[in-house]
N, CA, C and O atoms as a Tinker XYZ file with bonds, in Angstrom:
   544  protein
     1  N    115.659000  117.315000   92.089000    73     2
     2  CA   116.305000  118.707000   92.421000    64     1     3
     3  C    115.140000  119.499000   92.155000    63     2     4     5
     4  O    114.724000  119.423000   90.999000    81     3
     5  N    114.319000  120.471000   93.196000    73     3     6
     6  CA   113.426000  121.310000   93.034000    64     5     7
     7  C    114.190000  122.809000   93.019000    63     6     8     9
     8  O    115.214000  123.084000   93.643000    81     7
     9  N    113.368000  123.767000   92.080000    73     7    10
    10  CA   113.769000  124.967000   92.313000    64     9    11
    11  C    112.996000  125.907000   93.070000    63    10    12    13
    12  O    111.965000  125.520000   93.619000    81    11
    13  N    113.429000  127.268000   93.176000    73    11    14
    14  CA   113.009000  127.964000   94.221000    64    13    15
    15  C    111.460000  128.429000   93.293000    63    14    16    17
    16  O    110.437000  128.776000   93.883000    81    15
    17  N    111.544000  128.366000   92.198000    73    15    18
    18  CA   110.059000  128.389000   91.397000    64    17    19
    19  C    109.048000  127.483000   91.975000    63    18    20    21
    20  O    107.894000  127.741000   92.318000    81    19
    21  N    109.685000  126.399000   92.016000    73    19    22
    22  CA   108.679000  125.134000   92.206000    64    21    23
    23  C    108.308000  125.476000   93.786000    63    22    24    25
    24  O    107.120000  125.682000   94.034000    81    23
    25  N    109.209000  125.541000   94.791000    73    23    26
    26  CA   108.600000  125.695000   96.232000    64    25    27
    27  C    107.690000  126.868000   96.212000    63    26    28    29
    28  O    106.566000  126.788000   96.706000    81    27
    29  N    108.245000  128.229000   95.523000    73    27    30
    30  CA   106.940000  129.091000   95.659000    64    29    31
    31  C    105.349000  128.808000   95.135000    63    30    32    33
    32  O    104.312000  129.362000   95.501000    81    31
    33  N    105.553000  127.766000   94.167000    73    31    34
    34  CA   104.364000  127.445000   93.277000    64    33    35
    35  C    103.681000  126.568000   94.550000    63    34    36    37
    36  O    102.521000  126.868000   94.834000    81    35
    37  N    104.295000  125.568000   95.282000    73    35    38
    38  CA   103.898000  124.492000   95.877000    64    37    39
    39  C    103.335000  125.471000   97.332000    63    38    40    41
    40  O    102.356000  125.052000   97.950000    81    39
    41  N    103.950000  126.610000   97.732000    73    39    42
    42  CA   103.577000  127.305000   99.064000    64    41    43
    43  C    102.302000  127.815000   98.835000    63    42    44    45
    44  O    101.361000  127.869000   99.627000    81    43
    45  N    102.364000  128.212000   97.588000    73    43    46
    46  CA   100.870000  129.363000   96.784000    64    45    47
    47  C     99.722000  128.367000   96.515000    63    46    48    49
    48  O     98.651000  128.788000   96.077000    81    47
    49  N     99.887000  127.268000   96.726000    73    47    50
    50  CA    98.671000  126.328000   96.155000    64    49    51
    51  C     98.513000  126.422000   94.763000    63    50    52    53
    52  O     97.364000  126.137000   94.426000    81    51
    53  N     99.163000  126.681000   93.955000    73    51    54
    54  CA    99.312000  126.752000   92.841000    64    53    55
    55  C    100.029000  125.374000   91.841000    63    54    56    57
    56  O    100.062000  125.350000   90.610000    81    55
    57  N    100.557000  124.304000   92.781000    73    55    58
    58  CA   101.031000  123.279000   92.000000    64    57    59
    59  C     99.862000  122.382000   92.004000    63    58    60    61
    60  O     99.075000  122.091000   92.904000    81    59
    61  N     99.951000  122.007000   90.734000    73    59    62
    62  CA    99.138000  120.798000   90.133000    64    61    63
    63  C     99.824000  119.507000   89.836000    63    62    64    65
    64  O    100.972000  119.480000   89.392000    81    63
    65  N     99.060000  118.342000   90.103000    73    63    66
    66  CA    99.641000  117.406000   89.684000    64    65    67
    67  C     99.779000  116.962000   88.111000    63    66    68    69
    68  O     98.799000  117.135000   87.386000    81    67
    69  N    100.829000  116.465000   87.640000    73    67    70
    70  CA   100.773000  116.390000   86.387000    64    69    71
    71  C    100.508000  114.965000   85.643000    63    70    72    73
    72  O    100.575000  114.747000   84.434000    81    71
    73  N    100.192000  114.068000   86.672000    73    71    74
    74  CA   100.374000  112.840000   85.996000    64    73    75
    75  C     98.984000  112.633000   85.245000    63    74    76    77
    76  O     99.222000  112.020000   84.205000    81    75
    77  N     97.825000  112.867000   85.352000    73    75    78
    78  CA    96.773000  112.896000   84.318000    64    77    79
    79  C     97.054000  113.458000   82.843000    63    78    80    81
    80  O     96.851000  112.768000   81.844000    81    79
    81  N     97.539000  114.773000   82.795000    73    79    82
    82  CA    97.641000  115.286000   81.884000    64    81    83
    83  C     98.737000  114.634000   80.934000    63    82    84    85
    84  O     98.570000  114.600000   79.715000    81    83
    85  N    100.000000  114.058000   81.629000    73    83    86
    86  CA   100.743000  113.199000   81.029000    64    85    87
    87  C    100.259000  111.665000   80.502000    63    86    88    89
    88  O    100.732000  111.108000   79.512000    81    87
    89  N     99.464000  111.243000   81.171000    73    87    90
    90  CA    98.601000  110.094000   80.612000    64    89    91
    91  C     98.000000  110.254000   79.454000    63    90    92    93
    92  O     97.950000  109.346000   78.624000    81    91
    93  N     97.387000  111.631000   79.240000    73    91    94
    94  CA    96.422000  112.051000   78.274000    64    93    95
    95  C     97.221000  112.094000   77.035000    63    94    96    97
    96  O     97.015000  111.478000   75.989000    81    95
    97  N     98.340000  113.074000   77.379000    73    95    98
    98  CA    99.378000  113.148000   76.270000    64    97    99
    99  C     99.939000  111.832000   75.612000    63    98   100   101
   100  O    100.191000  111.731000   74.411000    81    99
   101  N    100.112000  110.792000   76.589000    73    99   102
   102  CA   100.553000  109.662000   76.236000    64   101   103
   103  C     99.469000  108.749000   75.206000    63   102   104   105
   104  O     99.759000  108.009000   74.266000    81   103
   105  N     98.253000  109.072000   75.715000    73   103   106
   106  CA    97.265000  108.265000   74.756000    64   105   107
   107  C     97.005000  109.074000   73.376000    63   106   108   109
   108  O     96.534000  108.533000   72.375000    81   107
   109  N     97.332000  110.296000   73.444000    73   107   110
   110  CA    97.378000  111.133000   72.012000    64   109   111
   111  C     98.148000  110.808000   71.154000    63   110   112   113
   112  O     97.750000  110.626000   70.003000    81   111
   113  N     99.353000  110.665000   71.482000    73   111   114
   114  CA   100.695000  110.703000   70.934000    64   113   115
   115  C    100.570000  108.877000   70.309000    63   114   116   117
   116  O    100.721000  108.638000   69.111000    81   115
   117  N    100.317000  107.887000   71.213000    73   115   118
   118  CA   100.221000  106.704000   70.692000    64   117   119
   119  C     98.806000  106.600000   69.897000    63   118   120   121
   120  O     98.751000  105.656000   69.109000    81   119
   121  N     97.997000  107.181000   69.959000    73   119   122
   122  CA    96.691000  107.421000   69.154000    64   121   123
   123  C     96.850000  107.768000   67.826000    63   122   124   125
   124  O     96.155000  107.262000   66.945000    81   123
   125  N     97.843000  108.718000   67.579000    73   123   126
   126  CA    98.232000  109.105000   66.531000    64   125   127
   127  C     98.901000  108.284000   65.304000    63   126   128   129
   128  O     99.171000  108.570000   64.138000    81   127
   129  N     99.056000  106.999000   66.203000    73   127   130
   130  CA    99.654000  105.761000   65.109000    64   129   131
   131  C     98.473000  104.838000   64.778000    63   130   132   133
   132  O     98.297000  104.311000   63.679000    81   131
   133  N     97.609000  104.689000   65.957000    73   131   134
   134  CA    96.591000  103.776000   65.248000    64   133   135
   135  C     95.168000  104.031000   65.572000    63   134   136   137
   136  O     94.330000  103.316000   65.023000    81   135
   137  N     94.716000  105.131000   66.546000    73   135   138
   138  CA    93.554000  105.806000   66.603000    64   137   139
   139  C     92.720000  105.334000   67.750000    63   138   140   141
   140  O     92.081000  106.356000   67.999000    81   139
   141  N     92.392000  104.585000   68.458000    73   139   142
   142  CA    91.667000  103.771000   69.333000    64   141   143
   143  C     92.198000  104.580000   70.439000    63   142   144   145
   144  O     91.207000  105.067000   70.984000    81   143
   145  N     93.363000  105.006000   71.102000    73   143   146
   146  CA    93.618000  105.664000   72.449000    64   145   147
   147  C     93.683000  107.128000   72.117000    63   146   148   149
   148  O     93.952000  107.888000   73.048000    81   147
   149  N     93.513000  107.539000   71.137000    73   147   150
   150  CA    93.141000  108.997000   70.571000    64   149   151
   151  C     91.901000  109.569000   70.910000    63   150   152   153
   152  O     91.754000  110.717000   71.329000    81   151
   153  N     90.915000  108.649000   70.698000    73   151   154
   154  CA    89.518000  108.968000   71.052000    64   153   155
   155  C     89.465000  109.154000   72.602000    63   154   156   157
   156  O     89.143000  110.179000   73.203000    81   155
   157  N     89.892000  107.810000   73.187000    73   155   158
   158  CA    89.955000  107.886000   74.700000    64   157   159
   159  C     90.731000  108.866000   75.012000    63   158   160   161
   160  O     90.026000  109.607000   75.697000    81   159
   161  N     91.813000  109.339000   74.917000    73   159   162
   162  CA    92.388000  110.551000   75.332000    64   161   163
   163  C     91.676000  112.065000   75.111000    63   162   164   165
   164  O     91.629000  112.938000   75.978000    81   163
   165  N     91.323000  112.132000   74.224000    73   163   166
   166  CA    90.276000  113.111000   73.807000    64   165   167
   167  C     88.998000  113.162000   74.952000    63   166   168   169
   168  O     88.650000  114.136000   75.620000    81   167
   169  N     88.531000  112.050000   74.951000    73   167   170
   170  CA    87.225000  111.885000   75.960000    64   169   171
   171  C     87.697000  112.436000   77.349000    63   170   172   173
   172  O     87.196000  113.392000   77.943000    81   171
   173  N     88.807000  111.621000   77.784000    73   171   174
   174  CA    89.581000  112.174000   79.227000    64   173   175
   175  C     89.769000  113.448000   79.168000    63   174   176   177
   176  O     89.220000  114.136000   80.029000    81   175
   177  N     90.629000  114.118000   78.094000    73   175   178
   178  CA    90.838000  115.507000   78.429000    64   177   179
   179  C     89.320000  116.374000   78.511000    63   178   180   181
   180  O     89.267000  117.305000   79.315000    81   179
   181  N     88.321000  116.113000   77.825000    73   179   182
   182  CA    86.954000  116.734000   77.860000    64   181   183
   183  C     86.725000  116.709000   79.675000    63   182   184   185
   184  O     86.458000  117.660000   80.410000    81   183
   185  N     86.940000  115.274000   80.025000    73   183   186
   186  CA    86.011000  114.929000   81.159000    64   185   187
   187  C     86.898000  115.974000   82.289000    63   186   188   189
   188  O     86.340000  116.747000   83.069000    81   187
   189  N     88.333000  115.797000   82.170000    73   187   190
   190  CA    89.115000  116.145000   83.162000    64   189   191
   191  C     89.286000  117.805000   83.144000    63   190   192   193
   192  O     89.784000  118.473000   84.050000    81   191
   193  N     88.836000  118.220000   82.091000    73   191   194
   194  CA    89.092000  119.990000   81.964000    64   193   195
   195  C     88.501000  120.587000   82.939000    63   194   196   197
   196  O     89.166000  121.454000   83.505000    81   195
   197  N     87.266000  120.356000   83.380000    73   195   198
   198  CA    86.480000  120.862000   84.085000    64   197   199
   199  C     86.828000  120.968000   85.896000    63   198   200   201
   200  O     86.448000  121.772000   86.747000    81   199
   201  N     87.709000  119.767000   85.962000    73   199   202
   202  CA    87.775000  119.798000   87.635000    64   201   203
   203  C     89.361000  120.187000   87.939000    63   202   204   205
   204  O     89.907000  120.246000   89.041000    81   203
   205  N     89.938000  120.437000   86.624000    73   203   206
   206  CA    91.415000  120.684000   87.053000    64   205   207
   207  C     91.830000  122.190000   87.052000    63   206   208   209
   208  O     91.121000  122.999000   86.454000    81   207
   209  N     92.905000  122.566000   87.674000    73   207   210
   210  CA    93.526000  123.766000   87.800000    64   209   211
   211  C     93.600000  124.488000   86.691000    63   210   212   213
   212  O     93.158000  123.910000   85.697000    81   211
   213  N     94.112000  125.822000   86.491000    73   211   214
   214  CA    94.251000  126.578000   85.516000    64   213   215
   215  C     95.454000  126.125000   84.266000    63   214   216   217
   216  O     95.407000  126.283000   83.046000    81   215
   217  N     96.539000  125.491000   85.164000    73   215   218
   218  CA    97.609000  125.081000   84.276000    64   217   219
   219  C     97.274000  124.036000   83.457000    63   218   220   221
   220  O     97.431000  124.121000   82.239000    81   219
   221  N     96.754000  122.890000   84.080000    73   219   222
   222  CA    96.342000  121.489000   83.659000    64   221   223
   223  C     95.179000  121.797000   82.625000    63   222   224   225
   224  O     95.145000  121.086000   81.621000    81   223
   225  N     94.282000  122.729000   82.767000    73   223   226
   226  CA    93.157000  123.203000   82.157000    64   225   227
   227  C     93.873000  123.388000   80.650000    63   226   228   229
   228  O     93.719000  122.666000   79.665000    81   227
   229  N     94.577000  124.400000   80.766000    73   227   230
   230  CA    95.328000  124.903000   79.546000    64   229   231
   231  C     95.976000  123.744000   78.603000    63   230   232   233
   232  O     95.876000  123.744000   77.376000    81   231
   233  N     96.568000  122.884000   79.269000    73   231   234
   234  CA    96.889000  121.556000   78.715000    64   233   235
   235  C     95.697000  120.818000   77.890000    63   234   236   237
   236  O     95.741000  120.648000   76.672000    81   235
   237  N     94.905000  120.513000   78.509000    73   235   238
   238  CA    93.493000  119.990000   78.076000    64   237   239
   239  C     93.002000  120.786000   77.025000    63   238   240   241
   240  O     92.690000  120.185000   75.998000    81   239
   241  N     92.881000  121.869000   77.055000    73   239   242
   242  CA    92.258000  122.700000   75.922000    64   241   243
   243  C     93.226000  122.491000   74.798000    63   242   244   245
   244  O     92.752000  122.156000   73.712000    81   243
   245  N     94.626000  122.657000   74.926000    73   243   246
   246  CA    95.551000  122.530000   73.898000    64   245   247
   247  C     95.378000  121.229000   73.236000    63   246   248   249
   248  O     95.414000  121.230000   72.006000    81   247
   249  N     95.140000  119.774000   74.051000    73   247   250
   250  CA    95.097000  118.583000   73.399000    64   249   251
   251  C     93.902000  118.484000   72.571000    63   250   252   253
   252  O     93.906000  118.074000   71.411000    81   251
   253  N     92.931000  118.859000   73.187000    73   251   254
   254  CA    91.120000  119.268000   72.429000    64   253   255
   255  C     91.383000  119.972000   71.185000    63   254   256   257
   256  O     90.892000  119.665000   70.099000    81   255
   257  N     92.143000  120.883000   71.392000    73   255   258
   258  CA    92.006000  121.753000   70.248000    64   257   259
   259  C     93.165000  121.234000   68.861000    63   258   260   261
   260  O     93.101000  121.707000   67.727000    81   259
   261  N     93.819000  120.548000   69.156000    73   259   262
   262  CA    94.790000  120.005000   68.689000    64   261   263
   263  C     94.240000  118.953000   67.721000    63   262   264   265
   264  O     94.490000  118.833000   66.522000    81   263
   265  N     93.339000  118.127000   68.591000    73   263   266
   266  CA    92.626000  117.284000   67.915000    64   265   267
   267  C     91.709000  117.417000   67.044000    63   266   268   269
   268  O     91.662000  116.613000   66.113000    81   267
   269  N     90.935000  118.282000   67.131000    73   267   270
   270  CA    89.934000  119.242000   66.271000    64   269   271
   271  C     90.202000  119.546000   65.146000    63   270   272   273
   272  O     89.629000  119.314000   64.082000    81   271
   273  N     91.502000  120.321000   65.506000    73   271   274
   274  CA    91.684000  120.929000   63.790000    64   273   275
   275  C     92.817000  120.189000   63.066000    63   274   276   277
   276  O     93.279000  120.436000   61.952000    81   275
   277  N     93.194000  119.156000   64.001000    73   275   278
   278  CA    94.072000  118.162000   62.611000    64   277   279
   279  C     92.943000  117.169000   62.330000    63   278   280   281
   280  O     93.264000  116.463000   61.374000    81   279
   281  N     91.809000  116.878000   62.788000    73   279   282
   282  CA    90.773000  116.182000   62.210000    64   281   283
   283  C     90.297000  116.875000   61.278000    63   282   284   285
   284  O     90.212000  116.300000   60.193000    81   283
   285  N     89.892000  118.122000   61.345000    73   283   286
   286  CA    89.152000  118.754000   60.123000    64   285   287
   287  C     89.851000  119.179000   59.182000    63   286   288   289
   288  O     89.272000  119.487000   58.140000    81   287
   289  N     91.197000  119.308000   59.272000    73   287   290
   290  CA    92.152000  119.630000   58.205000    64   289   291
   291  C     92.289000  118.292000   57.462000    63   290   292   293
   292  O     92.077000  118.286000   56.249000    81   291
   293  N     92.615000  117.202000   58.072000    73   291   294
   294  CA    92.688000  115.700000   57.731000    64   293   295
   295  C     91.463000  115.497000   56.807000    63   294   296   297
   296  O     91.645000  115.158000   55.638000    81   295
   297  N     90.363000  115.672000   57.244000    73   295   298
   298  CA    88.985000  115.274000   56.578000    64   297   299
   299  C     89.027000  116.159000   55.355000    63   298   300   301
   300  O     88.739000  115.662000   54.267000    81   299
   301  N     89.394000  117.547000   55.455000    73   299   302
   302  CA    89.498000  118.384000   54.154000    64   301   303
   303  C     90.763000  117.651000   53.024000    63   302   304   305
   304  O     90.652000  117.593000   51.799000    81   303
   305  N     91.428000  117.365000   53.493000    73   303   306
   306  CA    92.608000  116.692000   52.464000    64   305   307
   307  C     92.307000  115.337000   52.187000    63   306   308   309
   308  O     92.891000  114.867000   51.210000    81   307
   309  N     91.479000  114.538000   52.857000    73   307   310
   310  CA    90.789000  113.249000   52.406000    64   309   311
   311  C     89.685000  113.458000   51.272000    63   310   312   313
   312  O     89.578000  112.904000   50.178000    81   311
   313  N     88.954000  114.365000   51.841000    73   311   314
   314  CA    87.940000  115.028000   50.630000    64   313   315
   315  C     88.239000  115.162000   49.241000    63   314   316   317
   316  O     87.703000  114.658000   48.254000    81   315
   317  N     89.330000  116.045000   49.381000    73   315   318
   318  CA    90.021000  116.322000   48.317000    64   317   319
   319  C     90.658000  115.533000   47.624000    63   318   320   321
   320  O     90.779000  115.814000   46.432000    81   319
   321  N     91.241000  114.349000   48.120000    73   319   322
   322  CA    92.167000  113.389000   47.531000    64   321   323
   323  C     90.706000  112.320000   47.009000    63   322   324   325
   324  O     90.764000  111.639000   45.985000    81   323
   325  N     89.739000  112.344000   47.723000    73   323   326
   326  CA    88.463000  111.522000   47.152000    64   325   327
   327  C     87.753000  112.270000   46.089000    63   326   328   329
   328  O     87.343000  111.497000   45.223000    81   327
   329  N     87.506000  113.350000   45.891000    73   327   330
   330  CA    86.843000  114.123000   45.041000    64   329   331
   331  C     87.641000  114.054000   43.426000    63   330   332   333
   332  O     87.194000  114.153000   42.283000    81   331
   333  N     88.936000  113.850000   43.946000    73   331   334
   334  CA    89.888000  113.930000   42.851000    64   333   335
   335  C     90.311000  112.690000   42.170000    63   334   336   337
   336  O     91.102000  112.682000   41.227000    81   335
   337  N     89.744000  111.619000   42.694000    73   335   338
   338  CA    90.160000  110.350000   42.181000    64   337   339
   339  C     89.765000  109.969000   40.551000    63   338   340   341
   340  O     90.417000  109.518000   39.610000    81   339
   341  N     88.301000  110.411000   40.744000    73   339   342
   342  CA    87.702000  110.144000   39.259000    64   341   343
   343  C     88.145000  110.778000   38.692000    63   342   344   345
   344  O     88.164000  110.202000   37.605000    81   343
   345  N     88.778000  112.053000   38.528000    73   343   346
   346  CA    89.665000  112.958000   37.579000    64   345   347
   347  C     90.918000  112.334000   37.501000    63   346   348   349
   348  O     91.580000  112.910000   36.637000    81   347
   349  N     91.630000  111.276000   38.095000    73   347   350
   350  CA    92.895000  110.864000   37.929000    64   349   351
   351  C     92.521000  109.771000   36.910000    63   350   352   353
   352  O     93.458000  108.973000   36.884000    81   351
   353  N     91.599000  109.419000   36.107000    73   351   354
   354  CA    91.453000  108.848000   35.237000    64   353   355
   355  C     91.923000  109.241000   33.639000    63   354   356   357
   356  O     92.413000  108.597000   32.711000    81   355
   357  N     91.515000  110.611000   33.832000    73   355   358
   358  CA    92.105000  111.626000   32.677000    64   357   359
   359  C     93.350000  112.246000   33.096000    63   358   360   361
   360  O     93.762000  113.198000   32.432000    81   359
   361  N     94.058000  111.810000   34.181000    73   359   362
   362  CA    95.339000  112.560000   34.629000    64   361   363
   363  C     95.357000  113.800000   35.405000    63   362   364   365
   364  O     96.284000  114.021000   36.184000    81   363
   365  N     94.256000  114.739000   35.218000    73   363   366
   366  CA    94.128000  115.937000   35.649000    64   365   367
   367  C     93.957000  115.745000   37.485000    63   366   368   369
   368  O     94.231000  116.691000   38.224000    81   367
   369  N     93.593000  114.733000   37.899000    73   367   370
   370  CA    93.331000  114.514000   39.060000    64   369   371
   371  C     94.374000  114.039000   40.171000    63   370   372   373
   372  O     94.309000  114.177000   41.392000    81   371
   373  N     95.383000  113.419000   39.358000    73   371   374
   374  CA    96.619000  113.030000   40.114000    64   373   375
   375  C     97.233000  114.077000   41.077000    63   374   376   377
   376  O     97.442000  113.953000   42.284000    81   375
   377  N     97.444000  115.002000   40.374000    73   375   378
   378  CA    98.342000  116.135000   41.406000    64   377   379
   379  C     97.328000  116.653000   42.648000    63   378   380   381
   380  O     97.856000  117.207000   43.613000    81   379
   381  N     95.972000  116.481000   42.618000    73   379   382
   382  CA    95.073000  116.760000   43.751000    64   381   383
   383  C     94.877000  115.683000   44.579000    63   382   384   385
   384  O     94.498000  115.756000   45.748000    81   383
   385  N     95.203000  114.418000   43.808000    73   383   386
   386  CA    95.233000  113.406000   45.015000    64   385   387
   387  C     96.241000  113.263000   45.865000    63   386   388   389
   388  O     96.127000  112.753000   46.980000    81   387
   389  N     97.783000  113.921000   45.148000    73   387   390
   390  CA    98.865000  113.892000   46.160000    64   389   391
   391  C     98.926000  115.017000   47.040000    63   390   392   393
   392  O     99.636000  115.012000   48.046000    81   391
   393  N     97.963000  116.310000   46.585000    73   391   394
   394  CA    97.805000  117.187000   47.500000    64   393   395
   395  C     97.018000  116.950000   48.621000    63   394   396   397
   396  O     97.374000  117.400000   49.710000    81   395
   397  N     95.930000  116.262000   48.494000    73   395   398
   398  CA    94.992000  115.877000   49.650000    64   397   399
   399  C     95.660000  114.879000   50.394000    63   398   400   401
   400  O     95.328000  114.670000   51.561000    81   399
   401  N     96.749000  114.108000   49.736000    73   399   402
   402  CA    97.559000  113.178000   51.003000    64   401   403
   403  C     98.684000  114.194000   51.731000    63   402   404   405
   404  O     99.167000  113.982000   52.843000    81   403
   405  N     98.940000  115.122000   51.036000    73   403   406
   406  CA   100.051000  115.733000   51.557000    64   405   407
   407  C     99.527000  116.570000   52.668000    63   406   408   409
   408  O    100.206000  116.886000   53.645000    81   407
   409  N     98.004000  116.993000   52.431000    73   407   410
   410  CA    97.443000  117.862000   53.742000    64   409   411
   411  C     97.060000  116.852000   54.512000    63   410   412   413
   412  O     96.651000  117.188000   55.623000    81   411
   413  N     97.064000  115.882000   54.301000    73   411   414
   414  CA    96.564000  114.801000   55.616000    64   413   415
   415  C     97.903000  114.354000   56.181000    63   414   416   417
   416  O     97.946000  114.094000   57.384000    81   415
   417  N     98.942000  114.243000   55.478000    73   415   418
   418  CA   100.264000  113.938000   56.272000    64   417   419
   419  C    100.559000  115.234000   57.189000    63   418   420   421
   420  O    100.884000  115.157000   58.374000    81   419
   421  N    100.424000  116.251000   56.577000    73   419   422
   422  CA   100.879000  117.384000   57.394000    64   421   423
   423  C    100.291000  117.964000   58.585000    63   422   424   425
   424  O    100.918000  118.563000   59.459000    81   423
   425  N     98.856000  117.712000   58.555000    73   423   426
   426  CA    98.023000  117.541000   59.720000    64   425   427
   427  C     98.490000  116.647000   60.972000    63   426   428   429
   428  O     98.642000  117.077000   62.115000    81   427
   429  N     98.712000  115.167000   60.496000    73   427   430
   430  CA    99.240000  114.584000   61.439000    64   429   431
   431  C    100.542000  114.848000   61.945000    63   430   432   433
   432  O    100.839000  114.576000   63.109000    81   431
   433  N    101.460000  115.442000   61.014000    73   431   434
   434  CA   102.693000  115.810000   61.584000    64   433   435
   435  C    102.468000  117.061000   62.823000    63   434   436   437
   436  O    102.933000  117.129000   63.960000    81   435
   437  N    101.620000  117.919000   62.122000    73   435   438
   438  CA   101.325000  118.929000   63.152000    64   437   439
   439  C    100.739000  118.695000   64.396000    63   438   440   441
   440  O    100.961000  119.456000   65.337000    81   439
   441  N     99.946000  117.628000   64.507000    73   439   442
   442  CA    99.565000  116.922000   65.750000    64   441   443
   443  C    100.562000  116.313000   66.655000    63   442   444   445
   444  O    100.567000  116.306000   67.886000    81   443
   445  N    101.489000  115.751000   65.737000    73   443   446
   446  CA   102.480000  115.098000   66.649000    64   445   447
   447  C    103.669000  116.086000   67.335000    63   446   448   449
   448  O    104.212000  115.793000   68.401000    81   447
   449  N    103.887000  116.909000   66.809000    73   447   450
   450  CA   104.653000  117.978000   66.942000    64   449   451
   451  C    104.069000  118.901000   68.282000    63   450   452   453
   452  O    104.714000  119.193000   69.290000    81   451
   453  N    102.840000  119.212000   68.008000    73   451   454
   454  CA   102.102000  119.858000   69.078000    64   453   455
   455  C    101.977000  119.168000   70.473000    63   454   456   457
   456  O    102.013000  119.731000   71.567000    81   455
   457  N    101.833000  117.921000   70.232000    73   455   458
   458  CA   101.628000  117.013000   71.324000    64   457   459
   459  C    103.222000  116.750000   72.059000    63   458   460   461
   460  O    103.270000  116.676000   73.287000    81   459
   461  N    104.212000  116.646000   71.424000    73   459   462
   462  CA   105.597000  116.585000   71.892000    64   461   463
   463  C    105.637000  118.033000   72.678000    63   462   464   465
   464  O    105.827000  117.992000   73.894000    81   463
   465  N    105.472000  119.277000   72.054000    73   463   466
   466  CA   105.568000  120.566000   72.704000    64   465   467
   467  C    104.993000  120.592000   74.050000    63   466   468   469
   468  O    105.603000  120.983000   75.045000    81   467
   469  N    103.629000  120.099000   74.033000    73   467   470
   470  CA   102.979000  119.979000   75.010000    64   469   471
   471  C    103.308000  119.100000   76.404000    63   470   472   473
   472  O    102.972000  119.141000   77.587000    81   471
   473  N    104.191000  118.262000   75.523000    73   471   474
   474  CA   104.620000  116.997000   76.977000    64   473   475
   475  C    105.767000  117.811000   77.186000    63   474   476   477
   476  O    105.978000  117.868000   78.397000    81   475
   477  N    106.653000  118.506000   76.496000    73   475   478
   478  CA   107.746000  119.042000   77.134000    64   477   479
   479  C    107.223000  120.343000   78.367000    63   478   480   481
   480  O    107.683000  120.498000   79.498000    81   479
   481  N    106.087000  121.178000   77.651000    73   479   482
   482  CA   105.967000  122.308000   78.791000    64   481   483
   483  C    105.412000  121.663000   79.813000    63   482   484   485
   484  O    105.542000  122.217000   80.904000    81   483
   485  N    104.663000  120.363000   79.774000    73   483   486
   486  CA   103.899000  119.671000   81.296000    64   485   487
   487  C    105.493000  119.381000   81.949000    63   486   488   489
   488  O    105.813000  120.043000   82.937000    81   487
   489  N    106.082000  118.782000   81.605000    73   487   490
   490  CA   107.589000  118.321000   82.273000    64   489   491
   491  C    108.053000  119.499000   82.724000    63   490   492   493
   492  O    108.423000  119.597000   83.894000    81   491
   493  N    108.095000  120.467000   81.935000    73   491   494
   494  CA   108.724000  121.860000   82.542000    64   493   495
   495  C    107.534000  122.378000   83.762000    63   494   496   497
   496  O    107.812000  123.328000   84.494000    81   495
   497  N    106.561000  121.846000   83.853000    73   495   498
   498  CA   105.597000  122.406000   84.923000    64   497   499
   499  C    104.844000  124.017000   84.496000    63   498   500   501
   500  O    104.228000  124.749000   85.271000    81   499
   501  N    105.123000  124.254000   83.053000    73   499   502
   502  CA   104.626000  125.552000   82.430000    64   501   503
   503  C    103.198000  125.136000   81.805000    63   502   504   505
   504  O    102.978000  124.039000   81.293000    81   503
   505  N    102.339000  126.099000   81.917000    73   503   506
   506  CA   100.827000  126.012000   81.351000    64   505   507
   507  C    101.206000  126.441000   79.842000    63   506   508   509
   508  O    102.207000  127.079000   79.517000    81   507
   509  N    100.388000  126.049000   79.153000    73   507   510
   510  CA   100.393000  126.496000   77.513000    64   509   511
   511  C     99.739000  128.057000   77.527000    63   510   512   513
   512  O     98.718000  128.494000   78.058000    81   511
   513  N    100.640000  128.613000   76.818000    73   511   514
   514  CA   100.320000  130.288000   77.185000    64   513   515
   515  C     98.748000  130.599000   76.301000    63   514   516   517
   516  O     97.674000  131.026000   76.725000    81   515
   517  N     99.137000  130.220000   75.070000    73   515   518
   518  CA    97.811000  130.091000   74.338000    64   517   519
   519  C     97.382000  128.847000   73.612000    63   518   520   521
   520  O     97.773000  128.457000   72.512000    81   519
   521  N     96.502000  128.287000   74.429000    73   519   522
   522  CA    95.923000  126.839000   74.072000    64   521   523
   523  C     95.222000  127.066000   72.797000    63   522   524   525
   524  O     95.327000  126.167000   71.962000    81   523
   525  N     94.373000  128.336000   72.429000    73   523   526
   526  CA    93.752000  128.349000   71.205000    64   525   527
   527  C     94.295000  128.440000   70.153000    63   526   528   529
   528  O     93.755000  127.921000   69.176000    81   527
   529  N     95.576000  129.149000   70.011000    73   527   530
   530  CA    96.280000  129.205000   68.702000    64   529   531
   531  C     96.924000  128.159000   68.006000    63   530   532   533
   532  O     97.117000  127.041000   68.483000    81   531
   533  N     97.224000  128.492000   66.981000    73   531   534
   534  CA    97.576000  127.555000   65.909000    64   533   535
   535  C     99.241000  127.205000   65.975000    63   534   536   537
   536  O     99.709000  126.205000   65.430000    81   535
   537  N     99.998000  128.118000   66.675000    73   535   538
   538  CA   101.379000  127.738000   67.127000    64   537   539
   539  C    101.671000  126.790000   67.727000    63   538   540   541
   540  O    100.739000  126.039000   68.015000    81   539
   541  N    102.807000  126.480000   68.091000    73   539   542
   542  CA   103.345000  125.492000   69.028000    64   541   543
   543  C    103.726000  126.358000   70.371000    63   542   544
   544  O    104.210000  125.794000   71.352000    81   543
């Protein structure tokens, strides 16, 4: 069932196909559990962003921003855990190793939540309002 809003968007030419952003979101969410399709999804987002309309471009930008931010935060958490490993032998590094692991886990969880929020907004036909923001 379509609404008046969908009819107005279709008449104005602003209706965009949501299939490819949905595929990219699926690759990203699946890739957060094993990694390979995450890279494929980000490459597709980079390739498809230039030829898409403004609504889909906001989703692709959101996906790319989520990937790079979570990757950098996870690398920082991993570096903290790695650097604190030698200090764990004298017991002072153990809390820092836990903190590094917690940072990696929170970055992963943040990426999952942002991806699910993006899928919900895509299903609603809404663009991402602030694709460069930190919030959802």
